[in-house]
C-alpha positions as a Markdown table, in Angstrom:
| # | Residue | x | y | z |
|---|---|---|---|---|
| 1 | Met | 59.8 | 130.1 | -30.5 |
| 2 | Lys | 61.4 | 127.3 | -32.4 |
| 3 | Arg | 63.1 | 126.0 | -29.2 |
| 4 | Gln | 59.8 | 125.0 | -27.5 |
| 5 | Pro | 58.9 | 122.3 | -30.0 |
| 6 | Phe | 62.4 | 120.9 | -29.9 |
| 7 | Leu | 62.4 | 120.8 | -26.1 |
| 8 | Leu | 59.0 | 119.2 | -26.0 |
| 9 | Phe | 60.2 | 116.6 | -28.5 |
| 10 | Ala | 63.4 | 116.0 | -26.5 |
| 11 | Cys | 61.4 | 115.5 | -23.3 |
| 12 | Leu | 59.0 | 113.1 | -24.9 |
| 13 | Phe | 61.8 | 111.1 | -26.5 |
| 14 | Ser | 63.6 | 110.9 | -23.1 |
| 15 | Leu | 60.4 | 109.6 | -21.4 |
| 16 | Leu | 59.9 | 107.0 | -24.1 |
| 17 | Leu | 63.5 | 105.8 | -23.9 |
| 18 | Leu | 63.3 | 105.5 | -20.1 |
| 19 | Ser | 60.0 | 103.7 | -20.1 |
| 20 | Ser | 61.3 | 101.1 | -22.6 |
| 21 | Arg | 64.4 | 100.5 | -20.4 |
| 22 | Cys | 62.1 | 99.9 | -17.4 |
| 23 | Lys | 60.2 | 97.2 | -19.3 |
| 24 | Lys | 63.4 | 95.4 | -20.3 |
| 25 | Asp | 64.4 | 95.1 | -16.6 |
| 26 | Lys | 61.1 | 93.7 | -15.4 |
| 27 | Phe | 60.9 | 89.9 | -15.4 |
| 28 | Glu | 58.0 | 87.6 | -14.9 |
| 29 | Leu | 58.1 | 84.2 | -13.5 |
| 30 | Pro | 58.3 | 81.5 | -16.1 |
| 31 | Pro | 55.2 | 79.3 | -16.5 |
| 32 | Glu | 55.1 | 76.0 | -14.7 |
| 33 | Thr | 56.0 | 73.6 | -17.5 |
| 34 | Thr | 57.1 | 70.0 | -17.7 |
| 35 | Thr | 58.6 | 69.9 | -21.2 |
| 36 | Gly | 62.3 | 70.4 | -20.5 |
| 37 | Ala | 62.0 | 74.1 | -21.3 |
| 38 | Met | 65.2 | 75.0 | -19.3 |
| 39 | Thr | 63.4 | 77.6 | -17.1 |
| 40 | Phe | 63.8 | 78.6 | -13.5 |
| 41 | Gly | 62.3 | 81.3 | -11.4 |
| 42 | Cys | 61.1 | 82.3 | -8.0 |
| 43 | Lys | 60.3 | 85.3 | -5.8 |
| 44 | Val | 62.9 | 86.5 | -3.4 |
| 45 | Asn | 61.1 | 88.5 | -0.6 |
| 46 | Gly | 58.4 | 89.2 | -3.2 |
| 47 | Lys | 60.7 | 90.3 | -6.0 |
| 48 | Val | 60.9 | 88.1 | -9.2 |
| 49 | Phe | 64.2 | 86.3 | -9.7 |
| 50 | Val | 64.9 | 84.8 | -13.1 |
| 51 | Pro | 68.5 | 83.8 | -13.7 |
| 52 | Arg | 70.4 | 85.5 | -16.5 |
| 53 | Asp | 73.9 | 85.0 | -17.8 |
| 54 | Gly | 75.2 | 88.5 | -18.7 |
| 55 | Arg | 74.1 | 88.2 | -22.3 |
| 56 | Gly | 70.4 | 88.0 | -21.4 |
| 57 | Gln | 70.3 | 84.2 | -21.7 |
| 58 | Pro | 69.1 | 82.0 | -18.9 |
| 59 | Gly | 71.9 | 81.6 | -16.3 |
| 60 | Leu | 70.9 | 78.0 | -15.6 |
| 61 | Phe | 73.0 | 74.9 | -15.4 |
| 62 | Cys | 71.9 | 71.5 | -14.0 |
| 63 | Gln | 73.3 | 68.1 | -13.3 |
| 64 | Tyr | 71.6 | 64.9 | -12.0 |
| 65 | Leu | 74.3 | 62.2 | -11.6 |
| 66 | Asn | 74.5 | 58.8 | -10.2 |
| 67 | Leu | 77.9 | 58.3 | -8.5 |
| 68 | Gly | 77.4 | 54.6 | -8.0 |
| 69 | Glu | 76.7 | 52.4 | -5.0 |
| 70 | Gly | 78.4 | 52.4 | -1.6 |
| 71 | Glu | 79.9 | 55.2 | 0.4 |
| 72 | Gly | 80.0 | 58.5 | -1.5 |
| 73 | Gly | 77.6 | 57.2 | -4.1 |
| 74 | Gly | 74.0 | 57.8 | -4.9 |
| 75 | Trp | 72.1 | 60.4 | -6.9 |
| 76 | Phe | 73.1 | 64.0 | -6.8 |
| 77 | Leu | 71.1 | 66.9 | -8.2 |
| 78 | Asn | 72.7 | 70.3 | -8.7 |
| 79 | Ile | 70.7 | 73.3 | -10.0 |
| 80 | Pro | 72.7 | 76.5 | -9.5 |
| 81 | Ala | 70.5 | 79.3 | -11.1 |
| 82 | Gly | 72.6 | 82.5 | -11.2 |
| 83 | Asn | 72.0 | 86.1 | -12.3 |
| 84 | Trp | 75.4 | 87.1 | -13.7 |
| 85 | Gln | 74.1 | 90.5 | -15.1 |
| 86 | Ile | 74.2 | 92.4 | -11.8 |
| 87 | Ser | 76.7 | 93.0 | -9.1 |
| 88 | Pro | 76.7 | 91.4 | -6.7 |
| 89 | Ile | 76.0 | 88.0 | -8.3 |
| 90 | Glu | 72.6 | 86.6 | -7.2 |
| 91 | Ser | 71.8 | 82.9 | -7.2 |
| 92 | Val | 69.4 | 80.3 | -5.9 |
| 93 | His | 70.7 | 76.7 | -5.5 |
| 94 | Ile | 68.7 | 73.5 | -5.2 |
| 95 | Glu | 70.8 | 70.4 | -4.5 |
| 96 | Thr | 70.4 | 66.8 | -3.3 |
| 97 | Asp | 72.8 | 64.5 | -1.6 |
| 98 | Ser | 72.3 | 60.8 | -2.3 |
| 99 | Leu | 68.6 | 61.1 | -3.2 |
| 100 | Leu | 66.8 | 59.4 | -6.1 |
| 101 | Val | 64.1 | 62.0 | -6.7 |
| 102 | Glu | 60.7 | 60.6 | -7.6 |
| 103 | Glu | 57.8 | 62.2 | -9.5 |
| 104 | Gly | 54.9 | 63.3 | -7.4 |
| 105 | Val | 56.9 | 63.4 | -4.1 |
| 106 | Ile | 57.2 | 66.4 | -1.8 |
| 107 | Tyr | 60.5 | 66.5 | 0.0 |
| 108 | Asp | 61.4 | 68.7 | 3.0 |
| 109 | Phe | 64.7 | 70.6 | 2.6 |
| 110 | Lys | 67.0 | 69.3 | 5.3 |
| 111 | Asn | 70.8 | 69.7 | 5.8 |
| 112 | Gln | 71.6 | 66.0 | 5.9 |
| 113 | Lys | 72.4 | 63.2 | 3.5 |
| 114 | Gly | 69.4 | 61.8 | 1.7 |
| 115 | Phe | 67.5 | 65.1 | 1.5 |
| 116 | Pro | 67.4 | 68.1 | -0.8 |
| 117 | His | 69.2 | 71.3 | 0.3 |
| 118 | Ala | 68.6 | 74.9 | -0.7 |
| 119 | Phe | 70.3 | 78.3 | -0.4 |
| 120 | Tyr | 70.2 | 81.8 | -1.7 |
| 121 | Phe | 73.2 | 84.0 | -2.3 |
| 122 | Lys | 73.6 | 87.7 | -2.8 |
| 123 | Ser | 76.6 | 89.2 | -1.1 |
| 124 | Arg | 75.9 | 86.7 | 1.8 |
| 125 | Glu | 74.6 | 83.2 | 1.9 |
| 126 | Tyr | 71.1 | 82.4 | 3.2 |
| 127 | Arg | 70.9 | 78.7 | 3.8 |
| 128 | Lys | 67.7 | 76.8 | 4.5 |
| 129 | Leu | 68.2 | 75.7 | 8.1 |
| 130 | Asp | 66.4 | 72.6 | 9.5 |
| 131 | Asn | 64.2 | 74.8 | 11.8 |
| 132 | Asn | 63.1 | 77.0 | 8.7 |
| 133 | Thr | 60.2 | 76.0 | 6.5 |
| 134 | Gly | 60.9 | 74.7 | 3.0 |
| 135 | Trp | 60.0 | 72.0 | 0.5 |
| 136 | Leu | 60.7 | 70.6 | -3.0 |
| 137 | His | 57.9 | 69.1 | -5.0 |
| 138 | Ile | 59.0 | 67.0 | -8.0 |
| 139 | Thr | 56.1 | 67.4 | -10.4 |
| 140 | Thr | 57.7 | 65.5 | -13.4 |
| 141 | His | 60.6 | 63.1 | -13.7 |
| 142 | Asp | 60.8 | 61.7 | -17.2 |
| 143 | Lys | 63.9 | 59.5 | -17.0 |
| 144 | Ala | 63.8 | 58.5 | -20.6 |
| 145 | Arg | 63.9 | 62.2 | -21.8 |
| 146 | Arg | 65.9 | 63.3 | -18.8 |
| 147 | Ile | 63.4 | 66.0 | -17.8 |
| 148 | Leu | 62.9 | 67.1 | -14.3 |
| 149 | Ala | 60.3 | 69.7 | -13.3 |
| 150 | Gly | 59.2 | 70.9 | -9.9 |
| 151 | Thr | 58.2 | 73.7 | -7.5 |
| 152 | Phe | 59.9 | 74.8 | -4.3 |
| 153 | Glu | 59.8 | 77.3 | -1.4 |
| 154 | Phe | 62.0 | 78.0 | 1.6 |
| 155 | Val | 63.2 | 80.4 | 4.2 |
| 156 | Gly | 66.9 | 81.0 | 4.2 |
| 157 | Thr | 68.9 | 82.3 | 7.1 |
| 158 | Asn | 72.2 | 84.1 | 7.2 |
| 159 | Thr | 74.0 | 82.4 | 10.0 |
| 160 | Ser | 76.2 | 85.4 | 10.8 |
| 161 | Thr | 73.4 | 88.0 | 11.1 |
| 162 | Gly | 70.3 | 85.9 | 11.7 |
| 163 | Glu | 68.6 | 87.7 | 8.9 |
| 164 | Asn | 65.9 | 85.7 | 7.0 |
| 165 | Ile | 65.0 | 85.8 | 3.3 |
| 166 | Ser | 61.8 | 84.2 | 1.9 |
| 167 | Ile | 61.9 | 82.3 | -1.4 |
| 168 | Thr | 58.4 | 81.6 | -2.8 |
| 169 | Glu | 56.6 | 80.5 | -5.9 |
| 170 | Gly | 59.8 | 78.7 | -7.1 |
| 171 | Arg | 59.6 | 76.6 | -10.2 |
| 172 | Phe | 62.0 | 74.8 | -12.6 |
| 173 | Asp | 61.8 | 72.7 | -15.8 |
| 174 | Ile | 65.2 | 71.4 | -16.8 |
| 175 | Ile | 66.9 | 68.8 | -18.9 |
| 176 | Tyr | 69.7 | 67.0 | -17.1 |
């Protein structure tokens, strides 16, 4: 008779432990902020993606550099947001090539100089092709405080398989 309370307790404890683990693995999109909060998030085919580094910290790095005037110069933005906790590594990349980004402007993603580029990677690369939809909206560019915030969406295509992936509700708020 004494085994029944113990088994009941063990089952309840196991359920509690499993439910707490499920909550830890669920991420929500970060809010759309413009304060330099160093946040990034989007939905990948409807599933929330928030970059993590392996220790639970944001796996977010960013650069916005001016490489000078002339050939090979211009402004380059690089936001590789990676999830280093899971295998295979998952990441979303937003980049520009020779583009001075301006607040309030909506840019089409294009694979040419002077435009932003985007791609998603998880085992395979899904690049935003010119015939796919996709845009980058710079909501804030505070040059004095080096804050850049915006939203984005795009469809990426794996050029080997033709498979598409949809990136929606993207947002970032970074300090460069």
